[in-house]
N, C-alpha and C positions, 0 to 999 in steps of 0.2 A: 504494500499499500504506500502510496506517495504521501509525503507530509502535506497536510492541508487539503487532501482530496475532498473532504466534506466541509470546506470552509464556509460554504453558503449556509450551513446550519448553525454556525457559531454566532448566535445572536445573544447579547447579554440578557440574562434572566431565563434562558431556555433550559429545560430540564431534559435529561437523557436517561432512559431506562436501559440498564445493562444486565445481561446474563453472563456472569463471569465463570470461567473454568480455570482454576488454579492447577499447577503441576501438569500442564499440557506438554506434549512432546514438541509441538510446533506452535509458536505464537501466531495469533491471527486476530483480525478485527474486521467484522462484517456487520453491515446494517441490513437487517431482515425484518420487513414489516414494521418499522418503527422501533424495534428493539435491537440494541447493539449486542452482538455475541462476540465477547472478547476472551480469547484464550491466552494465558500467560504461563511462563515457566516457573514463576516464583511460588513457593509453598504458602499455604494459607495460615502462616504463623506470624504473630506480632504485626499484623497489618501489611506484610510484604506483598501479598497478592493484590490487596486493595490499591496499594501505591502503584504497582505495576499496571493495573487496569486503568487507573487515572492517567498515568503517563501515556499509555497506548491510545486512550480516547483523546487526550490533548494533542497527540501527534496527528491523529486522523483529522481533527478539527483545525489544526494549524494554530493552536493557541498555547500559551504558557500553562504548564500543569498547575501552577499556583492559582490560576483563575477558576479551576474546577473545584467545587465544594461538594463533599459527600453529604447528601441529604438523608439517605436512609440506606441501611444494609451493610454496616461496618463488618459484621460477622456473618454475613449471608452471601449466597451466590447471586441473589437478586439485589441489585443496587440501583440507586438513583443519584445522579449528579446534577448540579446546577452550575451554569456558567455565569460568573460574576464579572 
């Protein structure tokens, strides 16, 4: 995936629903039917997978990862991020 491929969706205040897959063999980031499916290599320990998911989503949107705020799902595979 190219950096900023989904830059048109990067509107301040927009929320993104994410289905995360930690410890994946291959990292990927795909938008399917309004839900982001993001697979990361990081383990789901001490927030490492959540941080990796946020970084992958920020990369896809072409924004700084600090602009994404986790709204819901810190310890869940189903997450919701907001772009500030």
